C-alpha positions as CSV (number, residue, x, y, z in Angstrom):
1,M,-20.4,-10.6,-3.9
2,T,-23.4,-10.7,-6.3
3,N,-22.5,-9.8,-10.1
4,G,-24.1,-6.7,-9.8
5,E,-22.0,-5.7,-6.8
6,L,-18.9,-7.0,-9.0
7,K,-20.2,-4.7,-11.6
8,S,-20.8,-1.5,-9.8
9,K,-17.6,-1.6,-7.7
10,V,-15.6,-2.1,-11.4
11,V,-17.4,1.1,-12.7
12,S,-16.8,2.9,-9.6
13,L,-12.9,2.1,-9.4
14,G,-12.5,2.2,-13.3
15,N,-13.8,5.8,-13.3
16,R,-11.4,7.0,-10.6
17,L,-8.9,5.2,-12.3
18,S,-9.5,6.9,-15.7
19,V,-8.9,10.2,-14.1
20,K,-5.3,9.2,-12.8
21,M,-4.1,6.9,-15.5
22,R,-5.7,9.0,-18.4
23,N,-6.7,5.6,-20.4
24,K,-10.1,4.5,-19.9
25,S,-9.6,1.1,-21.4
26,A,-6.3,0.4,-19.2
27,A,-8.4,2.1,-16.3
28,F,-11.3,-0.4,-16.5
29,K,-9.3,-3.3,-17.4
30,K,-7.1,-2.7,-14.3
31,A,-10.3,-2.0,-12.2
32,W,-11.6,-5.4,-13.3
33,A,-8.5,-7.2,-12.1
34,I,-8.4,-5.6,-8.7
35,C,-12.3,-6.0,-8.2
36,K,-12.2,-9.8,-9.2
37,A,-9.1,-10.4,-6.9
38,G,-10.9,-8.8,-4.1
39,G,-8.1,-6.3,-3.8
40,L,-4.4,-5.8,-3.8
41,E,-1.3,-6.7,-2.4
42,L,1.7,-4.7,-2.6
43,A,5.6,-4.8,-1.0
44,V,6.5,-1.5,0.4
45,K,9.2,0.1,-1.3
46,G,12.5,2.0,0.7
47,T,12.5,-0.2,3.5
48,S,16.1,-0.4,3.3
49,F,16.6,3.3,3.8
50,G,17.7,5.4,6.7
51,N,16.6,3.3,10.3
52,R,13.6,1.9,8.5
53,Q,15.2,-1.6,9.3
54,E,15.3,-1.0,12.9
55,A,12.1,0.3,12.5
56,L,10.5,-2.6,11.3
57,K,12.6,-5.1,13.5
58,R,10.9,-3.1,16.5
59,L,7.6,-3.6,14.5
60,A,8.0,-7.2,14.4
61,V,7.2,-7.9,18.0
62,Y,3.6,-6.6,17.8
63,K,0.8,-8.3,17.0
64,P,-0.9,-7.5,13.2
65,E,-4.2,-5.8,15.0
66,Q,-2.0,-3.6,17.1
67,V,-0.3,-2.0,14.0
68,K,-1.8,0.7,11.9
69,A,-1.0,1.8,8.5
70,V,-2.1,5.0,6.7
71,L,-1.4,5.9,3.1
72,V,-0.1,9.5,2.8
73,P,-0.3,11.2,-0.8
74,E,2.8,13.5,-1.2
75,P,1.9,16.0,-4.2
76,E,4.9,18.0,-3.2
77,N,7.3,15.3,-3.1
78,P,10.3,16.2,-5.4
79,A,11.0,12.9,-6.6
80,D,7.6,11.7,-7.6
81,S,4.6,14.0,-7.3
82,A,2.4,11.0,-7.5
83,A,3.9,9.4,-4.4
84,V,2.0,7.9,-1.8
85,A,3.9,7.4,1.7
86,V,3.0,4.4,4.0
87,M,2.7,5.6,7.7
88,V,2.9,3.5,10.4
89,G,1.8,3.6,14.3
90,V,1.4,1.1,17.0
91,Q,-1.4,0.9,19.5
92,N,-1.0,3.8,22.4
93,G,2.1,4.9,20.6
94,R,3.5,8.3,19.9
95,G,2.6,9.1,16.4
96,F,3.4,7.7,13.1
97,Y,6.7,6.8,11.2
98,R,7.2,7.0,7.4
99,L,8.1,3.0,6.4
100,G,8.2,3.6,2.8
101,Y,6.2,4.4,-0.4
102,V,3.6,2.7,-2.6
103,P,5.6,1.5,-5.5
104,R,5.6,4.0,-8.1
105,N,3.6,1.9,-10.6
106,M,1.2,1.4,-8.3
107,A,0.6,5.2,-6.8
108,A,-2.1,6.0,-8.9
109,V,-4.1,3.0,-8.5
110,V,-3.7,3.1,-4.8
111,S,-4.7,6.8,-5.1
112,A,-8.0,5.9,-6.9
113,M,-8.9,3.2,-4.5
114,G,-9.0,5.4,-1.8
115,A,-8.1,2.7,0.8
116,K,-8.7,3.6,4.2
117,N,-7.5,0.6,6.4
118,P,-4.5,-1.1,4.8
119,A,-3.7,-4.3,6.5
120,L,0.4,-4.2,7.0
121,R,2.3,-7.4,6.9
122,I,6.0,-7.2,8.3
123,V,7.9,-10.0,6.5
124,S,11.8,-11.3,7.0
125,G,14.2,-13.3,5.5
126,S,18.0,-14.0,5.3
127,W,20.3,-13.0,2.7
128,G,23.5,-14.3,3.1
129,Y,26.2,-13.3,5.7
130,G,23.3,-14.7,8.3
131,K,21.6,-11.0,8.6
132,T,18.3,-10.9,8.9
133,T,16.4,-8.1,6.9
134,F,12.8,-7.1,6.8
135,G,10.1,-5.8,4.6
136,A,6.5,-4.9,4.7
137,R,3.6,-6.1,2.4
138,L,0.2,-3.8,2.2
139,A,-2.9,-5.5,1.5
140,L,-5.7,-3.3,0.2
141,A,-9.5,-4.3,0.0
142,V,-11.7,-3.1,-2.7
């Protein structure tokens, strides 16, 4: 990426962020950090709620290119009007499932980025008692 292209992306994202964050200086600092890094990677929150662990377990058997993630703003969400849901589906599947949410402190940033095709990565680990738990991470390009 040339210097001019980087500046253009920073200004574009910074302007969109300043509307959401209401602080132009902080918005441009955040935009600069995101653009310089080439994007964001963040954990999906709420993956232990309801049947989401079972859904993650099932998603883990698919190849990454077979899983599609979509970010859906939820302005009517009673807990947070800035909430952004992470919906997932599989190739030739029957629709999308709410896997969780973008972290509250990053929802405005993700909304301003307008990420169209976030990459989803399923992660797992054991946390005592030999039980495997699952989580998900989103990668958003600038």
